[in-house]
C-alpha positions in Angstrom: -9.6 -48.1 -84.6 -11.9 -47.1 -81.8 -10.8 -48.0 -78.3 -12.8 -48.3 -75.2 -10.8 -47.5 -72.1 -11.4 -49.4 -68.8 -8.6 -48.0 -66.8 -4.9 -47.4 -66.3 -2.8 -50.1 -64.5 0.6 -50.3 -62.9 2.0 -52.7 -65.5 3.2 -52.7 -69.1 2.9 -56.5 -69.3 0.3 -58.2 -71.5 -2.9 -59.4 -69.7 -2.6 -63.1 -69.3 -6.2 -63.8 -68.3 -8.8 -63.9 -71.0 -11.0 -60.9 -70.4 -14.0 -59.8 -72.4 -15.5 -56.4 -72.1 -18.2 -54.4 -73.9 -19.8 -56.1 -76.9 -17.9 -59.2 -75.9 -14.7 -57.8 -77.2 -11.3 -59.0 -76.0 -9.5 -56.9 -73.5 -5.8 -56.1 -73.7 -3.1 -53.8 -72.4 -1.6 -50.9 -74.4 1.8 -50.2 -72.7 3.6 -47.0 -72.1 6.9 -47.1 -70.1 6.0 -49.1 -67.0 2.2 -48.5 -67.0 -0.6 -49.6 -69.3 -4.0 -48.7 -70.6 -6.5 -51.5 -70.6 -8.8 -51.3 -73.6 -10.9 -53.2 -76.0 -11.8 -52.4 -79.6 -15.5 -51.5 -80.3 -17.3 -51.0 -83.5 -19.1 -47.8 -82.6 -19.6 -45.4 -79.6 -22.1 -46.6 -77.0 -25.4 -45.0 -77.7 -27.4 -46.0 -74.6 -26.3 -46.5 -71.0 -27.6 -49.9 -70.1 -27.2 -52.0 -67.0 -25.5 -54.7 -69.1 -22.9 -52.3 -70.4 -22.2 -50.9 -66.9 -21.8 -54.4 -65.5 -19.4 -55.3 -68.3 -17.3 -52.2 -67.6 -17.3 -52.8 -63.9 -16.6 -56.5 -64.2 -13.4 -55.9 -66.2 -12.2 -53.4 -63.7 -12.8 -55.7 -60.7 -11.0 -58.6 -62.4 -8.1 -56.3 -63.1 -8.0 -55.4 -59.4 -7.1 -59.0 -58.6 -3.6 -58.6 -60.2 -3.0 -54.9 -60.7 -3.4 -51.4 -59.2 -6.1 -49.9 -61.2 -7.2 -46.3 -62.0 -10.7 -46.9 -63.3 -11.7 -44.8 -66.3 -15.0 -43.0 -66.6 -17.7 -45.1 -68.1 -18.0 -44.5 -71.9 -14.4 -43.3 -72.3 -13.7 -43.6 -76.0 -10.2 -43.1 -77.6 -9.6 -42.7 -81.3 -6.8 -45.1 -82.0 -3.6 -46.2 -80.2 -1.6 -43.1 -81.2 -4.0 -40.8 -79.4 -4.1 -43.1 -76.4 -0.3 -43.2 -76.2 -0.2 -39.4 -76.5 -2.6 -39.1 -73.6 -0.5 -41.6 -71.5 2.6 -39.6 -72.3 1.1 -36.3 -71.3 -0.5 -37.7 -68.1 2.2 -40.2 -67.2 3.4 -38.3 -64.1 -0.2 -37.9 -62.8 -1.0 -41.5 -63.5 2.1 -42.7 -61.6 1.3 -40.4 -58.6 -2.3 -41.7 -58.5 -1.3 -45.3 -58.8 1.0 -44.8 -55.8 -1.8 -43.1 -53.8 -4.3 -45.9 -54.2 -1.9 -48.9 -54.1 -3.0 -51.5 -51.6 -6.1 -49.4 -50.9 -9.8 -50.1 -51.6 -12.8 -47.9 -51.8 -15.9 -48.5 -49.7 -19.2 -46.8 -49.8 -21.5 -46.1 -46.9 -25.0 -44.6 -47.0 -27.0 -43.9 -43.9 -30.7 -43.2 -43.9 -32.2 -41.8 -40.7 -35.8 -41.3 -39.6 -35.9 -37.6 -40.5 -39.6 -37.1 -39.8 -39.3 -38.4 -36.3 -36.2 -36.2 -35.7 -38.1 -33.1 -36.8 -41.1 -34.0 -34.7 -38.9 -34.3 -31.6 -37.3 -31.0 -32.4 -40.6 -29.2 -32.8 -41.9 -30.7 -29.6 -38.8 -29.7 -27.7 -39.1 -26.1 -29.0 -42.7 -25.9 -28.0 -42.0 -27.2 -24.5 -38.9 -25.1 -24.0 -40.2 -21.8 -25.3 -43.9 -21.7 -26.1 -45.0 -18.8 -28.2 -47.4 -16.5 -26.4 -50.9 -16.5 -27.7 -51.6 -13.4 -29.8 -54.9 -14.1 -31.7 -55.1 -10.5 -32.9 -51.5 -10.2 -34.1 -51.0 -8.9 -37.6 -50.4 -11.1 -40.7 -46.8 -9.7 -40.9 -46.1 -10.9 -37.3 -47.5 -14.3 -38.0 -45.4 -14.5 -41.2 -42.2 -13.5 -39.4 -42.9 -15.9 -36.5 -43.5 -18.8 -39.0 -40.2 -18.0 -40.7 -38.4 -17.9 -37.4 -39.8 -21.2 -36.3 -38.9 -22.8 -39.6 -35.4 -21.4 -39.3 -34.9 -22.7 -35.8 -36.2 -26.2 -36.7 -33.9 -26.4 -39.8 -30.9 -25.3 -37.8 -31.4 -27.7 -35.0 -32.1 -30.5 -37.6 -28.8 -29.8 -39.3 -27.0 -29.6 -36.0 -28.3 -33.0 -34.9 -27.5 -34.5 -38.3 -23.9 -33.2 -38.1 -23.6 -34.6 -34.6 -24.6 -38.1 -35.8 -22.3 -37.9 -38.8 -19.3 -36.7 -36.9 -19.7 -39.4 -34.3 -19.9 -42.1 -37.0 -17.0 -40.6 -39.0 -14.7 -40.8 -36.0 -14.9 -44.6 -36.1 -14.6 -44.9 -39.9 -11.7 -42.4 -40.2 -9.6 -44.4 -37.8 -9.1 -47.0 -40.6 -9.3 -44.8 -43.7 -6.5 -43.1 -45.6 -8.9 -40.7 -47.3 -12.6 -39.9 -47.3 -15.3 -37.9 -49.0 -18.5 -37.1 -47.1 -21.8 -35.8 -48.5 -24.0 -34.7 -45.7 -27.8 -34.5 -45.9 -28.1 -34.9 -49.6 -31.8 -35.2 -48.9 -33.6 -34.9 -45.5 -33.7 -38.7 -45.2 -30.2 -39.5 -46.6 -28.1 -38.5 -43.6 -24.7 -39.6 -45.0 -23.4 -40.6 -48.4 -19.7 -41.3 -47.9 -16.8 -43.0 -49.6 -13.6 -44.1 -47.7 -10.3 -45.2 -49.1 -9.1 -48.0 -46.9 -5.8 -49.9 -46.6 -6.3 -53.5 -47.6 -4.9 -54.7 -44.3 -7.4 -52.5 -42.4 -10.5 -53.8 -44.3 -11.5 -56.1 -41.4 -11.2 -53.3 -38.9 -13.2 -50.9 -41.1 -16.0 -53.5 -41.4 -16.0 -54.0 -37.6 -16.4 -50.2 -37.2 -19.3 -50.3 -39.5 -21.0 -53.1 -37.6 -20.4 -51.2 -34.3 -22.1 -48.1 -35.7 -24.9 -50.0 -37.3 -25.8 -51.8 -34.0 -25.7 -48.5 -32.1 -28.3 -46.7 -34.2 -31.6 -48.3 -34.0 -34.1 -47.0 -36.5 -31.4 -46.1 -39.0 -30.8 -47.9 -42.3 -27.2 -48.6 -43.4 -25.8 -49.5 -46.8 -22.2 -50.8 -46.9 -20.8 -51.5 -50.4 -17.4 -52.6 -51.6 -14.7 -53.1 -52.2 -14.8 -50.8 -55.2 -12.1 -49.6 -57.5 -11.0 -46.1 -56.3 -13.5 -44.2 -58.5 -13.7 -41.2 -56.2 -10.0 -40.9 -55.2 -8.3 -40.3 -58.6 -6.9 -36.8 -58.8 -5.9 -35.5 -62.2 -5.6 -32.0 -63.8 -8.9 -30.5 -64.9 -7.7 -30.6 -68.5 -7.9 -34.4 -68.5 -11.4 -35.9 -68.3 -10.6 -39.6 -68.5 -10.2 -40.5 -64.9 -11.6 -37.7 -62.9 -14.3 -38.5 -60.3 -16.5 -40.7 -62.3 -20.3 -40.7 -62.9 -20.3 -42.7 -59.7 -23.9 -42.0 -58.8 -25.3 -43.6 -62.0 -22.7 -46.4 -61.9 -23.2 -47.0 -58.1 -27.0 -46.9 -58.2 -27.2 -49.4 -61.1 -24.4 -51.7 -60.4 -25.1 -52.0 -56.7 -28.3 -53.9 -57.6 -26.0 -56.5 -59.2 -23.1 -56.6 -56.8 -23.2 -60.3 -56.3 -22.4 -61.2 -59.9 -19.3 -58.9 -59.9 -18.0 -59.9 -56.5 -18.7 -56.9 -54.3 -20.9 -56.8 -51.2 -23.7 -54.8 -49.7 -25.3 -54.8 -46.2 -28.7 -53.3 -45.4 -29.9 -53.1 -41.9 
């Protein structure tokens, strides 16, 4: 029997709601002590990653979140039979319990910030020229011109990074007030200023959203993407030997599912 794993939940009880996952298969709970592994039976491993399959996976997890604490599994996690699944649950039981406690009553939110990088660099270059113009040396050697060019590029890049970090730190101060944990990726590209995820207490969701609106209104010319609530994909911590629930292939899942957030109940906001 081949099982497709959606996630670990904080209950050993049967799932009362009729849920259907990949291939339209019924979803059920395989219990171990006081936790469970939510699975469905599939006929064969998934050959291709499609938006339909990703949405089916995500929809099951989000529906589970309405009634349980959920540790979402990696997309395409396949287990060979119940005995192997229960063996995994037994060996990882302590880690599962600790993670369930960490994310209980908490939700993950994603924030992406795109800034006008070209304009920022133009301003930096102009400021450098006005503040310390290079003396004209028409007859200087090629080596000197090369060194000067490298120095100018270095100065521009350093000031660009410094300005980026200044913006990011100012934003993060507001978001961190209402977040239990966070993960920030700075300047993934020149235009993508911030790609962040925050783990937020459910009772602070409104405050967190207000902080986002405040930041968005204060940064004209920037574009903001707010998504969530998500299952805590990025905040499950397990030993390296276990590959079921480590930080998921969130980029692929995020980029594809975010185009279909409305059908599965999450939200996004672009400025």
